[in-house]
C-alpha positions in Angstrom: 95.7 56.3 103.9 94.1 59.6 103.4 90.7 60.5 104.9 89.1 60.3 101.5 90.7 57.0 100.5 88.2 54.9 98.5 86.3 57.9 97.2 86.2 58.1 93.4 85.9 61.4 91.5 85.4 61.8 87.7 86.5 65.4 86.7 85.9 66.9 83.3 89.0 69.0 82.6 88.6 72.8 82.7 90.0 75.9 84.3 89.5 77.6 87.7 87.5 76.2 90.5 86.9 72.6 89.4 90.6 71.6 89.0 91.4 73.1 92.5 88.5 71.2 94.0 89.6 68.0 92.4 93.2 68.6 93.5 92.2 69.1 97.2 90.1 65.9 97.1 93.0 64.0 95.5 95.4 65.4 98.1 93.3 63.8 100.8 93.2 60.4 99.2 90.4 60.4 96.7 91.0 58.7 93.3 90.4 61.6 90.9 90.4 60.8 87.2 90.4 63.7 84.8 88.9 63.4 81.3 91.3 65.4 79.2 90.7 66.5 75.6 92.9 65.0 72.8 95.9 67.2 72.1 96.2 68.5 75.6 99.9 69.2 76.2 102.1 68.1 79.1 101.4 70.2 82.2 103.9 69.0 84.8 103.9 72.4 86.5 100.1 72.5 86.8 99.7 72.0 90.6 96.0 71.5 90.3 96.6 68.3 88.5 98.7 66.7 91.1 97.7 63.3 92.5 95.2 62.9 89.6 95.0 60.2 87.0 94.3 61.2 83.4 92.4 59.6 80.5 92.2 61.4 77.1 88.8 61.0 75.5 87.4 62.7 72.4 84.0 63.9 73.6 83.1 64.8 70.0 83.3 61.1 69.1 80.3 58.8 69.8 82.6 56.0 71.1 84.3 58.6 73.4 80.9 59.6 74.8 80.0 56.0 75.5 83.3 55.5 77.3 82.7 58.6 79.4 79.2 57.2 80.3 80.6 53.9 81.3 83.2 55.6 83.5 80.5 57.6 85.2 78.9 54.4 86.4 82.0 53.5 88.4 82.4 56.8 90.3 81.0 58.4 93.4 81.2 62.0 92.1 81.3 63.8 88.8 82.6 67.3 88.6 82.0 69.5 85.5 82.4 73.3 85.0 81.0 73.8 81.6 78.3 76.4 80.6 74.8 75.2 81.4 73.5 72.8 78.7 76.9 71.6 77.5 76.8 68.2 79.1 73.2 67.8 78.0 74.2 68.4 74.4 76.9 65.8 74.8 74.3 63.3 75.9 75.7 63.2 79.4 73.3 65.4 81.3 72.5 64.5 84.9 69.2 62.8 84.0 71.1 60.3 81.8 74.1 59.7 84.0 72.1 59.4 87.3 70.0 56.8 85.6 73.1 54.9 84.8 74.4 55.4 88.3 71.7 56.4 90.8 74.2 57.0 93.6 76.2 59.5 91.5 76.7 62.9 92.9 76.7 65.2 89.9 78.5 68.4 90.9 78.1 71.4 88.5 80.3 74.5 88.9 79.6 77.8 87.2 79.9 81.5 87.8 76.3 82.5 87.2 74.6 79.3 88.1 72.5 76.8 86.1 69.5 79.2 86.0 68.8 82.9 85.7 69.1 85.5 83.0 72.9 85.5 83.0 73.3 81.7 83.2 74.5 81.3 79.6 76.7 84.4 79.6 80.5 84.4 79.7 82.3 85.7 82.8 85.3 85.6 85.0 86.1 86.0 88.7 85.9 89.8 88.5 82.5 89.7 86.9 81.0 87.4 89.5 82.6 89.4 92.3 81.2 92.6 90.9 77.6 91.3 90.8 77.9 90.0 94.4 78.6 93.5 95.9 82.0 92.4 97.3 84.2 94.0 94.6 82.6 97.4 95.3 84.0 97.2 98.8 87.6 96.4 97.9 90.1 99.2 97.2 91.0 102.8 97.9 88.5 105.7 98.2 88.0 107.6 95.0 89.9 104.9 93.1 88.5 101.9 91.0 87.8 98.7 93.0 90.7 96.4 93.1 90.3 92.7 92.1 91.7 90.5 94.9 93.4 88.2 92.4 90.9 85.4 91.6 90.9 84.1 95.2 87.5 85.3 96.3 85.0 84.3 93.5 86.8 81.5 91.7 88.2 79.7 94.7 86.4 81.1 97.7 82.8 81.3 96.4 83.6 78.6 93.8 85.9 75.7 94.8 85.1 75.9 98.5 81.3 75.8 98.0 81.7 73.0 95.4 83.6 71.0 97.9 81.0 71.8 100.6 78.3 70.6 98.3 80.1 67.4 97.4 80.9 66.4 100.9 77.4 67.3 102.1 75.8 65.2 99.4 78.1 62.3 100.2 77.0 62.5 103.9 73.3 62.6 102.8 73.9 59.7 100.4 75.0 57.7 103.4 71.4 58.1 104.7 69.3 57.9 101.5 71.7 55.8 99.3 70.9 58.2 96.5 73.0 60.7 94.6 71.9 64.2 93.7 72.8 67.2 91.5 74.7 70.1 92.9 74.4 73.6 91.4 77.4 75.5 92.8 77.6 79.1 91.5 80.1 81.7 92.4 77.4 84.4 92.6 75.8 82.3 95.4 79.0 81.4 97.2 80.5 84.9 97.5 77.4 86.4 99.2 77.3 83.4 101.5 80.8 84.5 102.7 79.6 88.1 103.4 77.5 87.4 106.4 79.6 89.7 108.6 79.3 92.6 106.2 75.5 92.1 105.9 75.3 92.1 109.7 77.2 95.3 109.9 75.0 96.9 107.3 71.9 95.9 109.2 73.5 97.5 112.3 74.3 100.6 110.3 78.0 100.3 111.1 79.2 99.6 107.6 79.5 102.4 105.0 79.2 101.8 101.3 82.1 104.1 100.5 85.4 102.2 100.0 88.1 102.7 102.6 85.8 104.0 105.2 85.4 101.0 107.5 87.2 99.0 110.1 88.6 96.2 107.8 88.8 97.9 104.4 92.0 99.9 104.8 90.5 103.0 106.5 91.4 102.1 110.1 95.0 103.0 111.0 95.3 99.8 113.0 94.2 97.5 110.2 96.1 98.3 107.0 99.6 98.1 105.5 102.4 100.6 105.8 105.5 101.3 103.7 108.9 100.7 105.3 112.3 102.3 104.7 113.2 99.8 102.0 109.9 100.4 100.0 108.4 97.2 101.3 105.4 96.8 103.6 104.2 95.6 107.0 100.7 94.5 107.7 99.1 95.8 110.9 96.0 94.0 112.3 95.8 95.4 115.9 92.0 95.5 116.0 91.5 94.9 119.7 92.6 97.4 122.3 94.9 95.0 124.0 96.9 94.6 120.7 96.6 98.3 119.8 98.1 99.3 123.1 101.1 97.1 122.6 101.6 98.5 119.1 101.5 102.1 120.4 103.8 101.3 123.2 106.4 99.7 120.9 106.3 102.7 118.5 106.3 105.2 121.4 103.0 106.7 120.3 100.8 108.2 123.1 98.4 105.8 124.7 95.6 108.4 124.1 95.2 106.7 120.6 94.3 103.3 122.2 90.6 104.0 121.7 90.9 104.2 117.9 88.7 101.1 117.5 85.7 103.0 118.9 86.6 106.6 117.9 87.0 107.2 114.1 88.0 110.8 114.7 91.4 109.5 115.8 92.0 107.6 112.5 93.5 110.4 110.3 96.0 111.5 112.9 97.0 108.0 114.0 97.4 107.0 110.4 99.9 109.9 109.8 101.9 108.9 112.9 102.1 105.2 111.9 103.0 106.1 108.4 105.9 108.3 109.5 107.2 105.8 112.1 107.2 102.7 109.9 109.2 104.5 107.2 112.1 104.8 109.7 113.2 101.2 109.5 113.2 98.3 107.0 110.5 95.7 106.7 112.6 92.9 108.1 113.9 95.1 111.0 110.3 95.8 112.0 109.4 92.1 111.6 112.3 91.2 114.0 111.3 93.8 116.5 107.6 92.7 116.6 108.5 89.0 116.5 108.0 88.6 120.3 105.2 91.2 120.7 101.5 90.4 120.4 100.7 93.5 118.4 99.5 91.7 115.2 102.3 93.1 112.9 103.6 91.0 110.1 105.9 91.5 107.1 104.2 91.5 103.8 106.0 88.8 101.9 106.1 88.0 98.2 104.9 84.6 97.1 108.5 83.3 96.9 109.5 84.8 100.2 106.6 83.2 102.0 108.1 79.7 101.5 111.3 80.7 103.4 109.6 82.2 106.5 110.6 80.3 109.6 107.0 79.6 110.6 106.1 78.2 107.2 109.3 76.2 107.1 108.6 74.7 110.5 105.2 73.6 109.5 106.4 72.5 106.0 103.6 74.7 104.6 105.4 74.8 101.2 107.2 72.2 99.2 109.2 72.2 96.0 108.6 69.3 93.6 110.8 69.2 90.4 111.5 72.9 90.7 107.8 73.8 91.2 107.0 75.7 94.4 103.6 74.7 95.8 101.6 74.4 99.0 101.7 71.2 101.0 98.5 69.2 101.5 95.9 70.9 103.8 94.3 70.5 106.2 96.1 68.1 108.5 94.6 65.2 110.4 95.5 63.4 113.6 95.3 59.9 112.1 94.8 60.0 108.4 97.9 60.6 106.3 97.5 62.8 103.2 99.5 62.2 100.1 102.9 63.9 99.6 102.7 66.3 96.6 104.0 64.8 93.4 104.5 66.1 89.8 101.3 66.2 87.8 100.8 63.3 85.4 100.8 63.9 81.7 97.4 64.1 80.0 96.4 60.6 78.9 99.0 58.9 81.0 96.5 56.5 82.6 94.2 55.9 79.6 95.0 52.3 79.2 94.8 51.2 82.8 91.6 53.1 83.3 90.1 51.4 80.2 91.2 48.1 81.5 89.3 48.9 84.6 86.2 49.2 82.4 86.8 45.7 81.2 88.6 46.6 77.9 91.6 44.4 78.7 92.2 43.4 75.1 95.0 45.4 73.5 93.4 45.3 70.1 90.1 46.9 71.4 92.1 49.8 73.0 94.2 50.2 69.8 91.1 50.3 67.7 89.7 53.2 69.9 92.9 55.0 69.5 92.9 54.5 65.7 89.3 55.7 65.5 90.2 58.9 67.4 87.9 58.1 70.4 90.8 58.1 72.9 94.5 59.0 73.0 97.4 58.1 75.2 100.2 60.3 76.5 100.6 63.5 74.4 104.0 65.1 73.9 
């Protein structure tokens, strides 16, 4: 049994942070039911759907809305990532559903938040990251900022804070026996992760110019270097003890060991490290640093990462039906998380879920299908 076994999550299908949050909860044992739209195609390679059950409901049909309302009465948590006001227009706003189910935790995920002048505006990870101040700090000096994929706003400031809100509300419900509404916004989550940068700014040790600080690619002992085979190694020798080992291994004078505290050494040390790392291939350097605590690692591609000995030893990755994906995380001493499986087809569980609502008569379910309120598996 997973640590979240017995927890029931109702997820309205969407993109980005909500599907990942639902997947992580399902991985740990929660029963996550996704309400899919009619016509949704088979998505066996969609990792964010693994371990979830699916029911296809037409939310533009009055009978479909009523079914969704009935479902909400049986679940602990509802997750939705629509623009503010969408659920209200569907007649399933938090006021209505929490009246049906007072213990329901109604988790809302957006980029801009439920309120504010931008609340109804469209946006994506890069937009939310831009408004938080984080994007401005990422990239090379005198070059445009570089979006760090969609890992920071969508999944860091989004999914992770949505999960934090859900689990916190569940804990509080154990005391109050009442649900509540969660307003998770990426423009709130990203700044919440920037405490260290804000501290450095207050201490006047962080410069606003890109590539001029300790951890933004300016420091010679915290950046990537090209190797002989046009690949890269990552150097993270921040502390002096690690920097000294790095310098010793590369036969660079120990006089540069104070680089963490002396920025005047950075340009020259960067040149030396750049020249040295180009003398050998990435994998040669990886092997040579394998037994040295100098914080040097090969920069692996996504596919290469699954074959690294450390990742293989921990079974960090798994391949299911030809789809490479991460194993369940985190790990627990007693609870057993689910083994990753291929995602179910949209609508695959429509009938058993409806039977759980008390619609056990085949003719009643068939009538809903004929009326267009629900659908079964779509091919």
